[in-house]
MDAnalysis code that builds the backbone (N, CA, C; Angstrom):
import MDAnalysis as mda
import numpy as np

u = mda.Universe.empty(210, n_residues=70, atom_resindex=np.repeat(np.arange(70), 3), trajectory=True)
u.add_TopologyAttr("name", ["N", "CA", "C"] * 70)
u.add_TopologyAttr("resid", np.arange(1, 71))
u.add_TopologyAttr("resname", ["MET", "ILE", "LYS", "GLY", "PRO", "LYS", "GLY", "GLU", "ARG", "ARG", "LEU", "ALA", "ASP", "VAL", "THR", "SER", "ASN", "ALA", "VAL", "LEU", "VAL", "MET", "GLN", "ILE", "ALA", "THR", "GLY", "GLU", "VAL", "ASP", "GLU", "SER", "PRO", "VAL", "SER", "GLY", "LYS", "ALA", "ARG", "SER", "GLY", "HIS", "ALA", "GLY", "ALA", "ALA", "ALA", "ARG", "VAL", "ARG", "ASN", "THR", "THR", "PRO", "GLU", "GLN", "ARG", "SER", "GLU", "THR", "ALA", "ARG", "LYS", "ALA", "ALA", "ALA", "ALA", "ARG", "TRP", "ALA"])
u.atoms.positions = np.array([
    [0.840, -1.174, 0.000],
    [0.000, 0.000, 0.000],
    [0.881, 1.231, 0.000],
    [0.488, 2.241, -0.710],
    [1.227, 3.487, -0.812],
    [0.997, 4.318, 0.440],
    [2.048, 5.003, 0.896],
    [1.933, 5.842, 2.083],
    [2.100, 7.302, 1.709],
    [1.331, 8.148, 2.364],
    [1.396, 9.581, 2.139],
    [2.540, 10.218, 2.904],
    [2.676, 11.543, 2.853],
    [3.794, 12.223, 3.491],
    [3.830, 12.085, 5.010],
    [2.710, 11.835, 5.641],
    [2.674, 11.676, 7.097],
    [2.582, 10.213, 7.506],
    [2.783, 9.281, 6.569],
    [2.724, 7.861, 6.867],
    [1.340, 7.264, 6.739],
    [0.350, 8.039, 6.299],
    [-1.005, 7.528, 6.180],
    [-1.117, 6.639, 4.943],
    [-2.049, 5.732, 4.985],
    [-2.245, 4.806, 3.877],
    [-2.958, 5.505, 2.723],
    [-2.520, 5.194, 1.535],
    [-3.146, 5.723, 0.321],
    [-3.498, 4.557, -0.593],
    [-4.495, 4.746, -1.405],
    [-4.916, 3.721, -2.350],
    [-3.932, 3.640, -3.507],
    [-3.682, 2.440, -4.014],
    [-2.749, 2.253, -5.121],
    [-3.389, 2.631, -6.456],
    [-4.707, 2.541, -6.565],
    [-5.413, 2.888, -7.789],
    [-5.382, 4.408, -7.964],
    [-4.960, 4.867, -9.133],
    [-4.773, 6.300, -9.372],
    [-6.083, 7.068, -9.231],
    [-7.152, 6.554, -9.796],
    [-8.433, 7.255, -9.743],
    [-8.968, 7.323, -8.317],
    [-8.930, 6.218, -7.608],
    [-9.412, 6.203, -6.228],
    [-8.567, 7.118, -5.347],
    [-7.254, 7.127, -5.601],
    [-6.379, 7.989, -4.829],
    [-6.686, 9.457, -5.106],
    [-6.950, 9.802, -6.361],
    [-7.274, 11.187, -6.710],
    [-8.568, 11.629, -6.029],
    [-9.561, 10.755, -5.996],
    [-10.825, 11.083, -5.347],
    [-10.606, 11.269, -3.846],
    [-9.819, 10.401, -3.233],
    [-9.555, 10.512, -1.803],
    [-8.811, 11.805, -1.476],
    [-7.812, 12.150, -2.268],
    [-7.058, 13.385, -2.029],
    [-7.976, 14.594, -2.168],
    [-8.882, 14.571, -3.154],
    [-9.829, 15.670, -3.335],
    [-10.776, 15.770, -2.138],
    [-11.239, 14.634, -1.625],
    [-12.124, 14.644, -0.463],
    [-11.416, 15.164, 0.777],
    [-10.149, 14.816, 0.941],
    [-9.378, 15.331, 2.072],
    [-9.189, 16.834, 1.931],
    [-8.885, 17.285, 0.709],
    [-8.639, 18.713, 0.477],
    [-9.890, 19.552, 0.719],
    [-11.063, 19.018, 0.398],
    [-12.302, 19.771, 0.581],
    [-12.885, 19.584, 1.982],
    [-12.306, 18.685, 2.785],
    [-12.784, 18.488, 4.143],
    [-13.907, 17.477, 4.262],
    [-14.234, 16.778, 3.195],
    [-15.296, 15.764, 3.256],
    [-14.860, 14.559, 4.098],
    [-13.574, 14.228, 4.045],
    [-13.029, 13.081, 4.766],
    [-11.919, 13.590, 5.672],
    [-11.914, 13.114, 6.916],
    [-10.864, 13.491, 7.843],
    [-9.679, 12.571, 7.626],
    [-8.507, 13.155, 7.459],
    [-7.306, 12.380, 7.223],
    [-6.821, 11.804, 8.549],
    [-6.702, 10.473, 8.621],
    [-6.255, 9.842, 9.860],
    [-4.986, 9.051, 9.583],
    [-3.903, 9.338, 10.288],
    [-2.647, 8.628, 10.058],
    [-2.694, 7.196, 10.570],
    [-1.829, 6.377, 10.041],
    [-1.757, 4.968, 10.419],
    [-1.205, 4.822, 11.827],
    [-0.423, 5.788, 12.277],
    [0.259, 5.653, 13.558],
    [-0.708, 5.428, 14.719],
    [-1.931, 5.927, 14.651],
    [-2.904, 5.696, 15.712],
    [-3.248, 4.228, 15.849],
    [-3.346, 3.543, 14.715],
    [-3.631, 2.116, 14.755],
    [-2.426, 1.355, 15.275],
    [-1.249, 1.800, 14.905],
    [-0.042, 1.120, 15.350],
    [0.099, 1.203, 16.871],
    [-0.254, 2.314, 17.451],
    [-0.152, 2.455, 18.902],
    [-1.064, 1.471, 19.612],
    [-2.269, 1.252, 19.104],
    [-3.174, 0.326, 19.775],
    [-2.632, -1.096, 19.705],
    [-1.912, -1.439, 18.645],
    [-1.291, -2.749, 18.547],
    [-0.194, -2.933, 19.582],
    [0.568, -1.867, 19.820],
    [1.614, -1.928, 20.826],
    [1.004, -2.111, 22.213],
    [-0.124, -1.476, 22.459],
    [-0.784, -1.610, 23.755],
    [-1.226, -3.054, 23.966],
    [-1.731, -3.687, 22.917],
    [-2.151, -5.084, 23.023],
    [-0.977, -6.012, 23.277],
    [0.154, -5.720, 22.635],
    [1.342, -6.539, 22.845],
    [1.852, -6.393, 24.274],
    [1.821, -5.180, 24.786],
    [2.273, -4.958, 26.167],
    [1.365, -5.687, 27.150],
    [0.070, -5.675, 26.886],
    [-0.874, -6.368, 27.754],
    [-0.639, -7.876, 27.704],
    [-0.324, -8.397, 26.535],
    [-0.077, -9.831, 26.413],
    [1.173, -10.222, 27.199],
    [2.210, -9.377, 27.151],
    [3.430, -9.667, 27.902],
    [3.145, -9.680, 29.403],
    [2.338, -8.733, 29.866],
    [2.012, -8.688, 31.300],
    [1.202, -9.894, 31.745],
    [0.359, -10.430, 30.870],
    [-0.582, -11.472, 31.274],
    [-0.134, -12.892, 30.959],
    [1.062, -13.061, 30.407],
    [1.540, -14.412, 30.124],
    [2.841, -14.664, 30.879],
    [3.073, -15.938, 31.167],
    [4.314, -16.322, 31.852],
    [5.427, -16.439, 30.814],
    [6.683, -16.398, 31.236],
    [7.788, -16.585, 30.286],
    [7.703, -17.921, 29.540],
    [7.215, -18.960, 30.203],
    [7.077, -20.263, 29.538],
    [6.034, -20.199, 28.421],
    [4.915, -19.517, 28.691],
    [3.874, -19.381, 27.666],
    [4.391, -18.578, 26.480],
    [5.145, -17.504, 26.749],
    [5.702, -16.700, 25.661],
    [6.699, -17.500, 24.845],
    [7.499, -18.316, 25.515],
    [8.474, -19.152, 24.823],
    [7.772, -20.164, 23.910],
    [6.707, -20.765, 24.418],
    [5.946, -21.733, 23.620],
    [5.309, -21.054, 22.407],
    [4.768, -19.859, 22.596],
    [4.164, -19.114, 21.490],
    [5.221, -18.786, 20.437],
    [6.395, -18.358, 20.885],
    [7.479, -18.037, 19.954],
    [7.942, -19.283, 19.206],
    [7.995, -20.409, 19.900],
    [8.396, -21.663, 19.263],
    [7.404, -22.056, 18.168],
    [6.111, -21.912, 18.456],
    [5.074, -22.241, 17.462],
    [5.146, -21.301, 16.273],
    [5.409, -20.018, 16.540],
    [5.492, -19.030, 15.450],
    [6.693, -19.329, 14.549],
    [7.831, -19.694, 15.146],
    [9.005, -20.025, 14.360],
    [8.759, -21.270, 13.511],
    [8.093, -22.265, 14.096],
    [7.790, -23.500, 13.343],
    [6.865, -23.188, 12.170],
    [5.905, -22.281, 12.377],
    [4.982, -21.928, 11.299],
    [5.712, -21.169, 10.192],
    [6.660, -20.315, 10.572],
    [7.413, -19.563, 9.559],
    [8.276, -20.488, 8.704],
    [8.857, -21.481, 9.324],
    [9.770, -22.361, 8.599],
    [9.062, -23.549, 7.960],
    [7.780, -23.708, 8.193],
    [7.035, -24.832, 7.602],
    [6.767, -24.604, 6.132],
])
């Protein structure tokens, strides 16, 4: 996905992107950066670390590595 100057997501289709930029310029659509969504993901990861034991995290990491290499 194409990113704008502030890191926001943009559509790859030229026509759709032009319409979106026009809507942002006229104030029809509020421009929202991706970073807000990224922060909520970090909060979820921090909560998962607090609520799991080191053994559970190790097992999860082991399963993730096995899935990547499968």
